[in-house]
C-alpha positions as a Markdown table, in Angstrom:
| # | Residue | x | y | z |
|---|---|---|---|---|
| 1 | Unk | -0.1 | 34.4 | -99.1 |
| 2 | Unk | 1.2 | 33.4 | -95.6 |
| 3 | Unk | 0.1 | 30.0 | -94.4 |
| 4 | Unk | -1.8 | 30.1 | -91.2 |
| 5 | Unk | 0.1 | 28.7 | -88.2 |
| 6 | Unk | -1.2 | 25.5 | -86.6 |
| 7 | Unk | -3.5 | 25.8 | -83.6 |
| 8 | Unk | -6.0 | 23.7 | -81.6 |
| 9 | Unk | -8.1 | 26.8 | -80.7 |
| 10 | Unk | -7.2 | 30.5 | -81.0 |
| 11 | Unk | -5.0 | 32.0 | -83.7 |
| 12 | Unk | -1.3 | 31.4 | -83.3 |
| 13 | Unk | -0.1 | 34.4 | -85.3 |
| 14 | Unk | 1.8 | 37.2 | -83.5 |
| 15 | Unk | 2.9 | 40.6 | -84.5 |
| 16 | Unk | 6.5 | 41.2 | -85.6 |
| 17 | Unk | 8.9 | 43.2 | -83.4 |
| 18 | Unk | 8.3 | 46.3 | -85.6 |
| 19 | Unk | 4.6 | 45.9 | -85.4 |
| 20 | Unk | 4.7 | 45.5 | -81.6 |
| 21 | Unk | 6.7 | 48.7 | -81.3 |
| 22 | Unk | 4.2 | 50.6 | -83.4 |
| 23 | Unk | 1.3 | 49.3 | -81.3 |
| 24 | Unk | 3.1 | 50.3 | -78.1 |
| 25 | Unk | 3.7 | 53.8 | -79.4 |
| 26 | Unk | 0.0 | 54.0 | -80.4 |
| 27 | Unk | -1.4 | 53.1 | -77.0 |
| 28 | Unk | 1.3 | 54.9 | -75.0 |
| 29 | Unk | 0.1 | 58.2 | -76.6 |
| 30 | Unk | -3.5 | 57.5 | -75.8 |
| 31 | Unk | -4.6 | 59.4 | -72.6 |
| 32 | Unk | -7.7 | 57.3 | -72.0 |
| 33 | Unk | -5.7 | 54.1 | -71.8 |
| 34 | Unk | -3.0 | 55.7 | -69.7 |
| 35 | Unk | -5.7 | 57.0 | -67.3 |
| 36 | Unk | -7.3 | 53.5 | -67.0 |
| 37 | Unk | -3.9 | 51.9 | -66.2 |
| 38 | Unk | -3.2 | 54.4 | -63.5 |
| 39 | Unk | -6.6 | 54.8 | -61.8 |
| 40 | Unk | -8.6 | 51.6 | -62.0 |
| 41 | Unk | -8.0 | 48.9 | -59.3 |
| 42 | Unk | -7.3 | 45.3 | -60.1 |
| 43 | Unk | -4.9 | 43.7 | -62.6 |
| 44 | Unk | -5.0 | 45.4 | -66.0 |
| 45 | Unk | -3.3 | 44.7 | -69.2 |
| 46 | Unk | -3.5 | 46.1 | -72.8 |
| 47 | Unk | -3.3 | 43.5 | -75.5 |
| 48 | Unk | -3.2 | 43.6 | -79.3 |
| 49 | Unk | -5.5 | 41.5 | -81.6 |
| 50 | Unk | -3.0 | 38.7 | -81.4 |
| 51 | Unk | -3.5 | 38.6 | -77.6 |
| 52 | Unk | 0.0 | 39.9 | -76.9 |
| 53 | Unk | 0.7 | 42.2 | -73.9 |
| 54 | Unk | 1.6 | 45.7 | -74.8 |
| 55 | Unk | 1.3 | 47.3 | -71.4 |
| 56 | Unk | 0.2 | 46.5 | -67.8 |
| 57 | Unk | -0.6 | 48.5 | -64.7 |
| 58 | Unk | 1.6 | 48.6 | -61.6 |
| 59 | Unk | -0.6 | 46.2 | -59.6 |
| 60 | Unk | -0.3 | 43.5 | -62.2 |
| 61 | Unk | 3.5 | 43.9 | -62.4 |
| 62 | Unk | 3.7 | 43.6 | -58.6 |
| 63 | Unk | 1.6 | 40.5 | -58.6 |
| 64 | Unk | 4.0 | 38.9 | -61.0 |
| 65 | Unk | 7.1 | 40.1 | -59.2 |
| 66 | Unk | 8.1 | 42.2 | -62.2 |
| 67 | Unk | 9.6 | 45.7 | -61.9 |
| 68 | Unk | 9.9 | 46.6 | -65.5 |
| 69 | Unk | 6.8 | 46.2 | -67.8 |
| 70 | Unk | 9.1 | 45.5 | -70.8 |
| 71 | Unk | 9.6 | 42.0 | -69.4 |
| 72 | Unk | 5.9 | 41.3 | -70.4 |
| 73 | Unk | 6.1 | 42.9 | -73.8 |
| 74 | Unk | 4.9 | 40.6 | -76.5 |
| 75 | Unk | 3.9 | 37.8 | -74.2 |
| 76 | Unk | 0.4 | 36.4 | -74.0 |
| 77 | Unk | -1.4 | 36.3 | -70.7 |
| 78 | Unk | -0.9 | 32.6 | -70.0 |
| 79 | Unk | 2.8 | 32.9 | -70.7 |
| 80 | Unk | 3.1 | 36.0 | -68.4 |
| 81 | Unk | 1.4 | 34.2 | -65.4 |
| 82 | Unk | 3.1 | 30.9 | -66.1 |
| 83 | Unk | 0.0 | 28.9 | -66.8 |
| 84 | Unk | 0.9 | 25.2 | -66.9 |
| 85 | Unk | -0.9 | 24.8 | -70.2 |
| 86 | Unk | 0.7 | 27.7 | -72.0 |
| 87 | Unk | 3.4 | 25.6 | -73.8 |
| 88 | Unk | 1.1 | 22.7 | -74.8 |
| 89 | Unk | -0.1 | 24.3 | -78.0 |
| 90 | Unk | 1.9 | 24.7 | -81.1 |
| 91 | Unk | 1.7 | 28.5 | -81.0 |
| 92 | Unk | 1.9 | 29.1 | -77.2 |
| 93 | Unk | -0.9 | 30.5 | -75.0 |
| 94 | Unk | -4.4 | 30.0 | -76.5 |
| 95 | Unk | -3.4 | 27.4 | -79.1 |
| 96 | Unk | -3.6 | 24.2 | -77.0 |
| 97 | Unk | -6.5 | 21.8 | -76.4 |
| 98 | Unk | -6.8 | 22.9 | -72.8 |
| 99 | Unk | -7.2 | 26.5 | -74.0 |
| 100 | Unk | -10.6 | 25.7 | -75.4 |
| 101 | Unk | -11.9 | 25.8 | -71.9 |
| 102 | Unk | -9.9 | 28.8 | -70.7 |
| 103 | Unk | -12.2 | 31.7 | -69.7 |
| 104 | Unk | -9.6 | 34.3 | -70.5 |
| 105 | Unk | -9.1 | 33.2 | -74.0 |
| 106 | Unk | -12.8 | 32.7 | -74.6 |
| 107 | Unk | -13.4 | 36.2 | -73.4 |
| 108 | Unk | -10.8 | 37.7 | -75.7 |
| 109 | Unk | -12.1 | 35.8 | -78.7 |
| 110 | Unk | -15.7 | 36.8 | -77.9 |
| 111 | Unk | -14.8 | 40.5 | -77.4 |
| 112 | Unk | -13.0 | 40.7 | -80.7 |
| 113 | Unk | -15.7 | 38.8 | -82.6 |
| 114 | Unk | -18.6 | 40.7 | -81.2 |
| 115 | Unk | -16.8 | 44.1 | -80.6 |
| 116 | Unk | -18.3 | 44.2 | -77.1 |
| 117 | Unk | -17.2 | 43.6 | -73.5 |
| 118 | Unk | -17.2 | 40.0 | -72.4 |
| 119 | Unk | -16.8 | 38.7 | -68.9 |
| 120 | Unk | -15.8 | 35.1 | -67.9 |
| 121 | Unk | -14.3 | 33.2 | -65.0 |
| 122 | Unk | -10.8 | 31.9 | -65.7 |
| 123 | Unk | -9.5 | 28.9 | -63.7 |
| 124 | Unk | -5.7 | 28.6 | -63.9 |
| 125 | Unk | -2.9 | 26.5 | -62.5 |
| 126 | Unk | 0.2 | 28.5 | -62.5 |
| 127 | Unk | 3.9 | 28.0 | -61.6 |
| 128 | Unk | 7.0 | 26.2 | -62.8 |
| 129 | Unk | 8.2 | 22.8 | -61.9 |
| 130 | Unk | 6.8 | 21.3 | -58.7 |
| 131 | Unk | 5.6 | 24.6 | -57.2 |
| 132 | Unk | 2.2 | 25.4 | -58.6 |
| 133 | Unk | -0.9 | 27.4 | -57.4 |
| 134 | Unk | -4.5 | 27.1 | -58.3 |
| 135 | Unk | -6.1 | 30.5 | -59.1 |
| 136 | Unk | -9.5 | 31.8 | -60.1 |
| 137 | Unk | -9.9 | 35.1 | -61.9 |
| 138 | Unk | -12.9 | 37.1 | -62.9 |
| 139 | Unk | -11.9 | 38.3 | -66.4 |
| 140 | Unk | -13.5 | 41.2 | -68.2 |
| 141 | Unk | -12.3 | 42.0 | -71.7 |
| 142 | Unk | -13.2 | 45.3 | -73.3 |
| 143 | Unk | -12.3 | 46.0 | -77.0 |
| 144 | Unk | -11.2 | 49.5 | -77.9 |
| 145 | Unk | -10.3 | 51.1 | -81.2 |
| 146 | Unk | -7.3 | 53.4 | -81.5 |
| 147 | Unk | -5.9 | 54.8 | -84.8 |
| 148 | Unk | -8.1 | 52.3 | -86.7 |
| 149 | Unk | -6.6 | 49.3 | -84.8 |
| 150 | Unk | -8.4 | 47.1 | -82.3 |
| 151 | Unk | -6.9 | 46.5 | -78.9 |
| 152 | Unk | -8.1 | 44.7 | -75.8 |
| 153 | Unk | -8.3 | 46.1 | -72.2 |
| 154 | Unk | -8.2 | 43.0 | -69.9 |
| 155 | Unk | -9.3 | 43.4 | -66.3 |
| 156 | Unk | -8.5 | 40.6 | -63.8 |
| 157 | Unk | -9.9 | 40.2 | -60.3 |
| 158 | Unk | -8.6 | 37.4 | -58.1 |
| 159 | Unk | -11.6 | 35.4 | -56.8 |
| 160 | Unk | -9.6 | 32.4 | -55.6 |
| 161 | Unk | -10.5 | 32.8 | -51.9 |
| 162 | Unk | -14.2 | 33.3 | -52.6 |
| 163 | Unk | -14.4 | 30.3 | -54.9 |
| 164 | Unk | -12.6 | 28.0 | -52.6 |
| 165 | Unk | -14.6 | 29.1 | -49.5 |
| 166 | Unk | -17.8 | 28.4 | -51.5 |
| 167 | Unk | -16.5 | 24.9 | -52.5 |
| 168 | Unk | -15.4 | 23.9 | -49.1 |
| 169 | Unk | -18.7 | 25.1 | -47.4 |
| 170 | Unk | -20.9 | 23.3 | -49.9 |
| 171 | Unk | -18.9 | 20.0 | -49.8 |
| 172 | Unk | -18.6 | 20.1 | -46.0 |
| 173 | Unk | -22.3 | 20.7 | -45.3 |
| 174 | Unk | -23.4 | 18.2 | -48.0 |
| 175 | Unk | -21.2 | 15.4 | -46.7 |
| 176 | Unk | -21.9 | 16.1 | -43.0 |
| 177 | Unk | -25.7 | 16.1 | -43.8 |
| 178 | Unk | -25.3 | 12.7 | -45.5 |
| 179 | Unk | -23.7 | 11.2 | -42.5 |
| 180 | Unk | -26.2 | 12.7 | -40.1 |
| 181 | Unk | -29.1 | 11.5 | -42.3 |
| 182 | Unk | -27.7 | 8.0 | -42.2 |
| 183 | Unk | -27.3 | 8.1 | -38.4 |
| 184 | Unk | -30.8 | 9.5 | -37.8 |
| 185 | Unk | -32.4 | 6.9 | -40.2 |
| 186 | Unk | -30.7 | 4.1 | -38.3 |
| 187 | Unk | -31.6 | 5.5 | -34.9 |
| 188 | Unk | -35.3 | 5.7 | -36.0 |
| 189 | Unk | -35.1 | 2.1 | -37.3 |
| 190 | Unk | -33.5 | 0.8 | -34.1 |
| 191 | Unk | -36.4 | 2.2 | -32.1 |
| 192 | Unk | -39.0 | 0.4 | -34.3 |
| 193 | Unk | -37.2 | -2.9 | -34.8 |
| 194 | Unk | -36.7 | -4.9 | -31.5 |
| 195 | Unk | -34.5 | -7.4 | -33.3 |
| 196 | Unk | -31.6 | -4.9 | -33.6 |
| 197 | Unk | -29.2 | -5.8 | -30.9 |
| 198 | Unk | -27.4 | -3.4 | -28.6 |
| 199 | Unk | -24.1 | -4.5 | -30.1 |
| 200 | Unk | -25.3 | -3.7 | -33.6 |
| 201 | Unk | -26.5 | -0.2 | -32.5 |
| 202 | Unk | -23.1 | 0.5 | -30.9 |
| 203 | Unk | -21.3 | -0.8 | -33.9 |
| 204 | Unk | -23.3 | 1.5 | -36.3 |
| 205 | Unk | -22.9 | 4.5 | -34.0 |
| 206 | Unk | -19.2 | 3.9 | -34.0 |
| 207 | Unk | -19.1 | 3.8 | -37.8 |
| 208 | Unk | -21.1 | 7.1 | -38.1 |
| 209 | Unk | -18.8 | 8.7 | -35.5 |
| 210 | Unk | -15.7 | 7.6 | -37.5 |
| 211 | Unk | -17.2 | 9.0 | -40.7 |
| 212 | Unk | -17.9 | 12.4 | -39.0 |
| 213 | Unk | -14.4 | 12.6 | -37.7 |
| 214 | Unk | -13.0 | 11.7 | -41.2 |
| 215 | Unk | -15.1 | 14.4 | -42.8 |
| 216 | Unk | -13.8 | 17.0 | -40.3 |
| 217 | Unk | -10.2 | 15.9 | -41.1 |
| 218 | Unk | -10.9 | 16.0 | -44.9 |
| 219 | Unk | -12.2 | 19.6 | -44.5 |
| 220 | Unk | -9.2 | 20.7 | -42.5 |
| 221 | Unk | -6.8 | 19.1 | -45.0 |
| 222 | Unk | -8.5 | 20.8 | -48.0 |
| 223 | Unk | -8.4 | 24.2 | -46.3 |
| 224 | Unk | -4.7 | 23.8 | -45.6 |
| 225 | Unk | -4.0 | 22.1 | -49.0 |
| 226 | Unk | -1.5 | 20.0 | -47.1 |
| 227 | Unk | -1.6 | 16.2 | -47.5 |
| 228 | Unk | 0.7 | 15.7 | -44.5 |
| 229 | Unk | -1.9 | 17.2 | -42.2 |
| 230 | Unk | -4.4 | 14.3 | -42.8 |
| 231 | Unk | -4.3 | 11.7 | -40.0 |
| 232 | Unk | -4.4 | 8.5 | -42.1 |
| 233 | Unk | -5.8 | 5.6 | -40.2 |
| 234 | Unk | -4.7 | 2.5 | -42.0 |
| 235 | Unk | -6.5 | -0.8 | -41.5 |
| 236 | Unk | -6.3 | -4.2 | -43.0 |
| 237 | Unk | -9.4 | -4.4 | -45.2 |
| 238 | Unk | -10.6 | -6.6 | -48.1 |
| 239 | Unk | -11.7 | -5.2 | -51.4 |
| 240 | Unk | -15.1 | -6.9 | -51.2 |
| 241 | Unk | -15.9 | -5.2 | -47.9 |
| 242 | Unk | -15.0 | -1.8 | -49.5 |
| 243 | Unk | -17.3 | -2.6 | -52.4 |
| 244 | Unk | -20.1 | -3.5 | -50.1 |
| 245 | Unk | -19.8 | -0.2 | -48.2 |
| 246 | Unk | -19.5 | 1.8 | -51.5 |
| 247 | Unk | -22.8 | 0.2 | -52.7 |
| 248 | Unk | -24.5 | 1.2 | -49.5 |
| 249 | Unk | -23.3 | 4.8 | -49.8 |
| 250 | Unk | -24.6 | 5.3 | -53.3 |
| 251 | Unk | -27.7 | 3.2 | -53.1 |
| 252 | Unk | -30.2 | 6.1 | -52.7 |
| 253 | Unk | -28.6 | 8.1 | -55.5 |
| 254 | Unk | -28.7 | 5.1 | -57.9 |
| 255 | Unk | -32.4 | 4.5 | -57.1 |
| 256 | Unk | -33.2 | 8.2 | -57.5 |
| 257 | Unk | -31.6 | 8.2 | -61.0 |
| 258 | Unk | -32.9 | 4.7 | -61.9 |
| 259 | Unk | -29.3 | 3.7 | -62.5 |
| 260 | Unk | -27.7 | 0.3 | -61.8 |
| 261 | Unk | -24.2 | -0.4 | -60.4 |
| 262 | Unk | -22.7 | -3.7 | -61.5 |
| 263 | Unk | -19.7 | -4.8 | -59.5 |
| 264 | Unk | -16.9 | -7.3 | -60.1 |
| 265 | Unk | -17.6 | -10.8 | -58.8 |
| 266 | Unk | -14.8 | -11.1 | -56.2 |
| 267 | Unk | -15.6 | -14.7 | -55.2 |
| 268 | Unk | -12.6 | -16.9 | -55.4 |
| 269 | Unk | -10.0 | -14.1 | -55.1 |
| 270 | Unk | -10.8 | -12.6 | -51.8 |
| 271 | Unk | -7.7 | -13.9 | -50.0 |
| 272 | Unk | -5.5 | -12.0 | -52.4 |
| 273 | Unk | -7.6 | -8.8 | -52.5 |
| 274 | Unk | -6.4 | -7.3 | -49.2 |
| 275 | Unk | -5.2 | -3.7 | -48.6 |
| 276 | Unk | -3.6 | -1.8 | -45.8 |
| 277 | Unk | -5.2 | 1.6 | -46.2 |
| 278 | Unk | -7.7 | 4.1 | -44.8 |
| 279 | Unk | -11.1 | 2.5 | -45.7 |
| 280 | Unk | -13.1 | 5.6 | -45.1 |
| 281 | Unk | -11.0 | 7.6 | -47.5 |
| 282 | Unk | -11.0 | 4.9 | -50.1 |
| 283 | Unk | -14.8 | 4.7 | -49.9 |
| 284 | Unk | -15.1 | 8.5 | -50.2 |
| 285 | Unk | -12.9 | 8.7 | -53.3 |
| 286 | Unk | -14.7 | 5.9 | -55.1 |
| 287 | Unk | -18.1 | 7.2 | -54.0 |
| 288 | Unk | -17.2 | 10.5 | -55.7 |
| 289 | Unk | -16.2 | 8.7 | -58.8 |
| 290 | Unk | -19.6 | 6.9 | -58.9 |
| 291 | Unk | -21.5 | 10.1 | -58.2 |
| 292 | Unk | -19.8 | 11.8 | -61.1 |
| 293 | Unk | -20.6 | 8.8 | -63.3 |
| 294 | Unk | -24.3 | 8.9 | -62.3 |
| 295 | Unk | -24.5 | 12.7 | -63.0 |
| 296 | Unk | -23.1 | 12.1 | -66.5 |
| 297 | Unk | -25.5 | 9.2 | -67.2 |
| 298 | Unk | -29.1 | 9.0 | -68.4 |
| 299 | Unk | -31.7 | 7.4 | -66.2 |
| 300 | Unk | -31.7 | 3.6 | -66.5 |
| 301 | Unk | -28.0 | 3.3 | -67.5 |
| 302 | Unk | -25.8 | 0.6 | -66.1 |
| 303 | Unk | -22.5 | 1.7 | -64.4 |
| 304 | Unk | -19.7 | -0.6 | -63.5 |
| 305 | Unk | -17.3 | -0.9 | -60.6 |
| 306 | Unk | -14.5 | -3.4 | -61.5 |
| 307 | Unk | -11.8 | -4.6 | -59.1 |
| 308 | Unk | -8.7 | -6.1 | -60.5 |
| 309 | Unk | -5.5 | -7.5 | -58.8 |
| 310 | Unk | -2.2 | -7.3 | -60.7 |
| 311 | Unk | 1.2 | -7.8 | -59.2 |
| 312 | Unk | 1.4 | -5.9 | -55.9 |
| 313 | Unk | -1.6 | -3.5 | -56.7 |
| 314 | Unk | -5.4 | -3.5 | -56.6 |
| 315 | Unk | -7.3 | -1.3 | -59.0 |
| 316 | Unk | -10.9 | 0.0 | -58.6 |
| 317 | Unk | -12.3 | 1.2 | -61.9 |
| 318 | Unk | -15.6 | 3.1 | -62.3 |
| 319 | Unk | -17.0 | 3.1 | -65.8 |
| 320 | Unk | -19.9 | 4.9 | -67.5 |
| 321 | Unk | -20.9 | 5.3 | -71.1 |
| 322 | Unk | -20.6 | 9.1 | -71.5 |
| 323 | Unk | -17.4 | 10.6 | -72.8 |
| 324 | Unk | -15.8 | 13.7 | -71.4 |
| 325 | Unk | -15.4 | 16.4 | -74.1 |
| 326 | Unk | -11.8 | 16.4 | -75.4 |
| 327 | Unk | -11.2 | 20.1 | -74.5 |
| 328 | Unk | -12.2 | 19.4 | -70.8 |
| 329 | Unk | -9.9 | 16.4 | -70.3 |
| 330 | Unk | -6.7 | 18.3 | -69.6 |
| 331 | Unk | -8.5 | 20.1 | -66.7 |
| 332 | Unk | -10.3 | 17.2 | -65.1 |
| 333 | Unk | -8.2 | 17.2 | -61.9 |
| 334 | Unk | -7.6 | 20.9 | -61.8 |
| 335 | Unk | -8.7 | 22.5 | -58.6 |
| 336 | Unk | -11.6 | 25.0 | -59.0 |
| 337 | Unk | -12.4 | 24.0 | -62.6 |
| 338 | Unk | -16.0 | 23.0 | -63.2 |
| 339 | Unk | -18.6 | 23.1 | -65.9 |
| 340 | Unk | -21.4 | 23.7 | -63.5 |
| 341 | Unk | -22.8 | 27.2 | -63.1 |
| 342 | Unk | -23.8 | 26.9 | -59.4 |
| 343 | Unk | -21.3 | 28.1 | -56.9 |
| 344 | Unk | -19.5 | 25.5 | -54.7 |
| 345 | Unk | -18.2 | 23.1 | -57.4 |
| 346 | Unk | -14.7 | 22.4 | -58.7 |
| 347 | Unk | -13.3 | 20.3 | -55.9 |
| 348 | Unk | -14.6 | 16.8 | -56.5 |
| 349 | Unk | -12.2 | 15.4 | -59.0 |
| 350 | Unk | -9.3 | 17.4 | -57.5 |
| 351 | Unk | -9.9 | 15.8 | -54.1 |
| 352 | Unk | -10.0 | 12.3 | -55.7 |
| 353 | Unk | -6.4 | 12.7 | -57.0 |
| 354 | Unk | -5.2 | 14.7 | -54.0 |
| 355 | Unk | -6.3 | 12.1 | -51.4 |
| 356 | Unk | -5.7 | 9.1 | -53.6 |
| 357 | Unk | -2.1 | 10.0 | -54.4 |
| 358 | Unk | -0.7 | 12.4 | -51.9 |
| 359 | Unk | -2.5 | 10.9 | -48.8 |
| 360 | Unk | -3.0 | 7.2 | -49.6 |
| 361 | Unk | 0.1 | 6.8 | -51.8 |
| 362 | Unk | -1.9 | 5.3 | -54.7 |
| 363 | Unk | -2.5 | 6.4 | -58.3 |
| 364 | Unk | -5.6 | 8.1 | -59.7 |
| 365 | Unk | -6.4 | 8.6 | -63.3 |
| 366 | Unk | -9.0 | 8.3 | -66.1 |
| 367 | Unk | -9.4 | 7.7 | -69.8 |
| 368 | Unk | -12.3 | 8.8 | -71.9 |
| 369 | Unk | -13.4 | 8.3 | -75.5 |
| 370 | Unk | -16.6 | 8.4 | -77.6 |
| 371 | Unk | -16.2 | 4.6 | -78.3 |
| 372 | Unk | -15.5 | 3.4 | -74.8 |
| 373 | Unk | -17.0 | 6.0 | -72.5 |
| 374 | Unk | -15.3 | 7.1 | -69.3 |
| 375 | Unk | -13.3 | 5.2 | -66.7 |
| 376 | Unk | -11.9 | 6.7 | -63.5 |
| 377 | Unk | -9.6 | 4.5 | -61.5 |
| 378 | Unk | -7.9 | 4.3 | -58.2 |
| 379 | Unk | -4.9 | 1.9 | -57.8 |
| 380 | Unk | -3.6 | 1.1 | -54.3 |
| 381 | Unk | -0.8 | -1.2 | -53.1 |
| 382 | Unk | -1.8 | -4.6 | -51.6 |
| 383 | Unk | -1.3 | -5.4 | -48.0 |
| 384 | Unk | 2.3 | -6.5 | -47.5 |
| 385 | Unk | 1.5 | -10.2 | -46.8 |
| 386 | Unk | -1.0 | -10.6 | -49.6 |
| 387 | Unk | -0.1 | -13.2 | -52.3 |
């Protein structure tokens, strides 16, 4: 009895070369499959039960820059499109930890197990080396039976543009609405409170104007996916002033969820906790981390924002008690990936890393476990003259 190959998710076994050739002859002689490959629009491939490609239509070959379909023969889908996770599993595409959250693999397994069509969204990062692209496919897998063997018809439709437009629209309107709500609330308060000075009103209006301008620039940068297009406005700022502003930005959310945010006591170390950075962008990144932590927490839980200085760097760390499932961790910073069903999600954690690293020149990461919960962190260099 042959020992099963190791895998973290889908089966790793593949057909032998002789079995692949027999499968190819079987489907090549089937007029229905041939008709589908020639007449149906979209990217189409025929797979065996081991998820290996036997044939593909011309549109799929063109999209991959391939002229001869034999170049795909025997490969799995993630291997064919150069998914960045395809080599992480012991048996290739479908066998890694990240594959547990792959819509294409889930659809294939579901179609074979239930002998029925299954449709899923597949979020993929594809490419080799430094050049990668983030794609979103609608995947429909239809099981068919030919000569007493099961095969899979896989239909792919590129939905990347639609998904990203929905994300950008939702985030833009949500963030702009938050800024405008704050401005309107302060304006109403200033009319009622005679103790608010003209200087304070002007200062607050300037802050709101800067935030609106920053949100516009963030939107433009995300649309272009170009870090160099963001006009970074670096200022000398203390860590404690950033923490104060972050607390203000998440106060209403914390109260609505009955959560509490405990922050590091920065007294005694403020002179060494100085940064030269874009404060609006730092506040936005850390606010997103706290929002995610609140959404993952139960009412009444305590979240923590710790600030630590080590060497020439300052680290902001947001902690909550909930753990991220192991199969989702490899995709946390992947653009378009989300566990939420509503449209417009899948950009929050990506934007943290994008702006934190590519724009601010810092480091963004996380660690998560059942024992310690989840911690997202942003590390930035200190101001040059800080001790």
